[in-house]
C-alpha angles and dihedrals in degrees: 000000000000113000094179134349089275104032130062132180121211134191123191130180128189138176142168134191113204122158124171111193144136092050117184129182149133129276124198132174131178121190138183111182133171132178141157118247125180091338096312126111110230122192124189127186129171150118139230129205129182140165122202150088128324108251130188120199147142115259122196117230123168091351092304127108118228127187114242135177122196144155107250133171092221134030109273110253137177143075092295094059128076136162090027115180141142111271116254139168119212116196096170115147137170130179149151133219129199119197135187114201126196120200119205123195101212 
């Protein structure tokens, strides 16, 4: 909006609503480990497959809580788990900008 021939005032608003939630997927892991323990050679081979929701939670290990995120078929439960919820990303944003513009005729 022009206030005078050399000064203008502007107002701009913006916003977005972006939520990523209820993520589901598949997890797979194959391992082939070997190590020596107390003079014995130990080999371990296996695999793990799971389909489910992406969960975020705190898990207790050695009397400390650590954040973890994993795909699990069922909601993690038990004494070791706390703050269990489905993982989500919220990118919502709203704002306004006011501008004052000066025009110079050089």
